[in-house]
N, C-alpha and C positions, 0 to 999 in steps of 0.2 A: 205301730199300726198292725192290726191283725190281717191275716191273709184274706179274710172276707172283705175287708176294706179295699184291698188291692183289686180283687175281682170287681167290686162295685165301681171303683175308679175307672177301670177299662170299660166296663158295661156302659157307663155314662159318657164315654168318648173322651176321657181325659188321658193325658200322657202319663205313662209310668215313669217313676224315678229309677235311677240306676240301682239303688238299694232294693227297690221293689222287685226288679228283675233278678238281681243276684240272689235275693231271698227265695224267689220262686225256683230258680234252677238248683240252688243248694238243697232246698227242701224236697224237691222231686228226686234228686240223686240219692239222698239219704233216706228216702221213703218216709219222710216226716210230714209231707203234705199228702192227704188222702187223694186217691184217684178222682173222686167226684169233684173235689175243689180244683185240682189241676185241670180237669176236663172243662170245668166252668170257665176258667180263665182262657183256655185255648179257644173256646167258642166265642168268647167276648173279643178276642184278638181277630178271629176270622171275620166277625161282623163289623168291628170298629177299626181294624187295621193297626198298624204301628208306623211310627215315623222312621226315617233312616237312622236317627240316633238311637231310638229304642231297639231297632233291629241289630245295630252294631253292638249295643250292650248285651243283648240276648246272645249273640254269637260269641262274644268274648267270655261270657259266663259259662257257656256250654263247652268252650275250649278248655277253660280252667277246671271243669269238672273232672278232668282226667289227665293223662300224660300227653306230652307233645314229643314227637319223634325228632331227634337231632341228627340231621344229615350233613352237618358242617364238615365232618371228616371225610366225606366222599368228594373227590375232585370234580370240578365242573359245575355248571349251573343246572339245578334240578328243576325241571318243568313238569308240572302235573297236568292232567286232563280230566275233565268230568263232563258227562252228558246227563241231562235231566231225564233221559229215558224215552225209548220209542220202540216201535215194532220193527224187528229186523235190524236193530241198531247194534251192529257188531264192530263199529269203527275202532274202538279201543284195541281190539285184537289185531288190527292191521296197523294202527297208528303208533302203538308203543314200540314194536320192533322197527318200524319205519323211521321214527324220530331218533331212536337209539342208533340205528345204522348211520345216521347223519351226525352223530356225536353229541346228541342231547341226552342227559341222564333223565329217565322217565320213571319216577316212583308212582305206583298206582295202587290205591286201595279201592276195591270195587264191592258191589253189593249183589244180592240175589234178586231174581225176578219176582214180581208180585203183580197179580192182575194180568192185564193184557200186554204189559211191557216185560221184555226179557231181561235177564241178569247176566253180567259178564262172568261171574263165578260159576254159574250153572253151565255156561257154555264151555269154559275152560275145564271143568270137571268131567266133561264128556271125553277128554283125553285120558286114557288109562294111566293112573299113577300120578297125575298132576295134583300137586298139593297147593291149596290156597291158604293153609293154616300155618304158614311159616312164622317163626318168632321175629321180632324186630331185628335181632342180630343176624338171623338168616336172611331176612329181607335186604338188609344193608350189604351183606356179602354178595348176594346175587346182583344187586345194583353195581357193585364194584367190578364184578367179573363180566357181566353181560351188558350193563348199561340200562336195563329196565327190569322191573319185577312187578307182577300183578298178584296181589293177595287180598284176602278178606280183611275187614277192619278188626283190630284187636279189641278185646274187652276193655282195655285201659284207655282207649282213645274216645273222648267225648261220650262218656257213658250216659250223660243227661239226654243226649239225642236219642239213644236207643229207647229209653224209658218214655220220652215224650212222643216218639214216633209210634210206639206201640199203642199209646192212648189215642193219638190222632187217627190211627188206622181204624179204630172201632167207634169213633165218636164223630165221624163225618167232618173232621177238621184238617184233612190233608191239603185241600186246595186253598191255601192261603199264601200269597206271595212272600210276606215277611217270614212266615214259619218255614216255608220251603227254603228261602235264602239262608236263614240261620242254620237250618239242618245241614244243607250242602256245605256251607263255608266253615262251619265249626269243624267238620271232618277234614276239609282241605287245609285249613290253617294248622290243625294238629298233625297233619301228614308230614310237614317239615320241608316242603318245597320252597324254591325261591320265586317261582312264577307259576301261573296257572292259565290254561286255555279252557274255556267253557263252551259246550255245545248245547244251547238252549233250544229244545225242540218246540215246534209250533204246528198245531193242526189236530186232526181227528185222532191220531194215534199218540198224542202227547198229553201231559197234564195241563199244559197251557194251550187251549184251543184257539185263542184269538191272537193275532199279531200284537195288539196293544198290550195284552197281559204278558206275552212272551218278552216283549221289549222291556216292560217294567221289571220283570224278574231278572233279565240280563243286567239292567241298570243297577238293581239292588245288589246283585252278586258282585259286580265289578266295584261298586262303592264299598262294600264290606271288605273285599280284598285290599283295596287301597288303604282303608282305615287300619287294617291289620298288617300293613307293610308287605303284602304279597302282590307282586305285579300281575295284574289280571286283565284278560281280554275275554270277550264273549262273542260268539257267532250265533245268530238266530237262524235256525235252519228248518226247512219244511218237513213235516211229518204227517201229511194227509194220506200218503200211500206208504207201504212198507219200503224200507231202505234195502236195496239189493233185490235178490230174487229168492232168498231163503229166510224162513222164519222158524225158529226152534232152537235147538242146542247143538247137537252134532252136525246138523245140516248147515248151520251157520259157521261152524269151524271149517267145514269143507270149503265154503264160499270164501272165507278169509284166506285159506291156504291158496286157493285158486287166484285170488286177488294178488297175493304176494308173489305168485308165479307169472303175473302179468296178464291173467285171463279173467279179471274180475268185472262185474257190472259197472257201467259208466258212472252211475250216481255214487256208488260206494268208493270208487277210485277217486273221483273228484273231491268228495268230502274229506277223505283221508289225506289227500295231498294238500288240500287247502288248510286243514287244521295243522298238519305237520309243518307247513310253511310258517304259520304263526308261532309254533313252538320253536322253530329254528331262529326266528327273529328275536323272540323273547329270551332265548338261551344264548344269544350272541354268536350263533354258528353260521349265520347268513344275513345278508342285507335284504331290504324289502324287494329289490329288483330281481334277485337270483334265488330266493328261498324256495319258491315253488319248483324251479328247474332242478335244484339240488335234491328235493324230495323225489321227484320223478326219476332222477338218475339212480337213486338208491333202490327204487322199486324195480326199475328195468334191469339193473345189474345183478339182481339176486342177493344183494347185501341185506335187504330187509328180511328176506326169507331165511337167510343164514342166522339172523338174530332171533327169529321166531324159533328155529330149531334149537338154538342155544338156550333160549328162555324155557322151552319145554324140558330140556335136559336138566337145567339147573333146578327146576321145581320137582324133579323126580318123575316126570312124565315120560311116556313112550314116544320119542320123537320119530319113530318109524311111521307114525300116522301121517307125517308130512308127505310121504311117498306112497302110502298104502292106506286109503280111506276106509277099507274094510275093517281096520282095527278100531274104528270108532263105533259107538252104538248105532244099530241099524233099525229101520222100520221094516217089518215083514209084509205089510199090506199097504196098498195105495188105492185111492179113489179119485177119479177125475171130476172136476167141476167145470161144466162147459159154458161157453158164451151163450146168452139167451137169444142173440140175433147177430147178424153180420154188421160190420161197421168198424169203428175204432174204439178201443178201450178208453173210456172217458175218466173212470176212477176205479181204484181198488182201495176201498176204505180200510185204512190201517187198523182202526180199533176193532172192526169186525173180524179181520184176519187174525189179529192177536187173540181175540176171544175164541175163534175157531181152533187155533193152535192149542190154547189152554184146554179146551174141551177134549182134544185128542190126547191130553196128558202131558204136553210139553211145558205147561205153566202151572202156577199154583194160586189158589185163592188165599191161603194163609201161609206165612213164611216157613212153617214146618211141614207143609204138605210134600209128599214124595212126587217126583216128576219122572217122566219117561224121556230120557235124553235122545232117543232115536226118533221120537215123534216130531211132527211139524207140518209146515205148509210150504210148497214151492210155488212161486209166482212165475208162470210160464209166459204170460203176456203182461207187459207193463203199460201204464197209462200212455196214450199216444200211439200205441202199436195197432196195426190192422188185425182184425180177427174175423174168421168165418163163423157162421151159425153152427153151434155144436162143437166148435174147436175148444180144446182144453185151455182154460185160463188159469185155474188154480189146481194144484194136485195135493191131496191130503195124504200124509204119511202117518201110519199108526200101527200099533201092535195089539191094542184092545179096542174093540168096536163099540164099547158102551157109550162113548161120547160122539160116535160117528154121525148120528142123525142130527144132533145139535150143531156139530161142526159144519156139516153139509149145508144146513139151512143158513147159518151165519155166512158161510163162504159164498153162497148164491146171492145173498143180500149185499155182499161187499162189492160185487161186480156191477159196474155201470157201463153200458155200451151206447155210443152215439153214432149218428150218420156221418159226421164230419170230424176231423182230427181236433181234439180239444186244445185250448190255449193253456199250456202247462206253466205253473209258477216257477220262478228260479229256485234252485236248491238252497242257496244262501240268501236269506231275506234281509240281513242287515248285520252290522258289527258294532259292538259297544266296547270302547277302550278307555 
């Protein structure tokens, strides 16, 4: 069967065979299938969908397109974590040292920010000297010594995913549940962990804006993990407003360090502890009844902060930033965005705040765009909090004012104030196991 016939099969709503999918992934990886044909099949998948079986086959083929990390020689249960991305989502930077302080080995390969969602690697690289480009041997050495390591994906892991994502990014085929699921899980299966906890974001600041779509993505991710022999759980969490009070890169590092010192915002602390508890259960370090208490003890005792300091040192970073935030990139200018009226903050729309941060230079439109790691947005008033007319709700941090007018307009649009306190949704919307 020619590849045109494979495209036509999916266009007409028929299921692909395993050999169709394997031929597609092999051909894309070897650059034997032209981009226009690969993009045609991707669009057909977006429109027609894929079954669980097709999605599992696609994931397997993407894993086999490259190497697979072997962590079997590292003692302990290795539990990974992945978030589908959101505005102000710096959970990994608190969670990895927190879970490691509780005895879980946490291997983590992260990505860069794109669009209005931030990237863990960009935030970590705000720390002077921190290397995200360790080799696999160096990655494993840090895991042995520290208990966690956060790096960028290597070129040898799931190379098919990089080629396919580059096409999806420019052909409006990113928002597809099976394609997102296969992309995420191909990298997680190749990462070499024993178990995985997923944070599937839902709301205006996430790729999945509706609860139904977020739950379907969570279900697919967990099913793929089970199919691949990876113990997997997913939490569906709210992302209508930014997580925490900082959006950017260096400002989010500061907020993470404050959280590890016991001074973090309530929503970030709650989510980090909740996810850590699930990692402790999957890693066999605690039971259902006492996992959360164990995570809170590691946070309160300073053990998690010590792990963060050790992580920075092991990656070549300047761990003095833990005690001296001036060593991080700074913004030289600030602009206040006031409340339009007195009342209660009803909403801070995460997508608009993320776009404002990007306009100030903290984000990128293309993966190779430069970013300003000192720029960002501070959320001084969260949904549910009282506010006076003219009181500052958001503060814009920047070094270059070329994007200030756009950022200010987006920030003003992001703020909604009501006469009465709003009914706020729970942070954790559901769990799929």
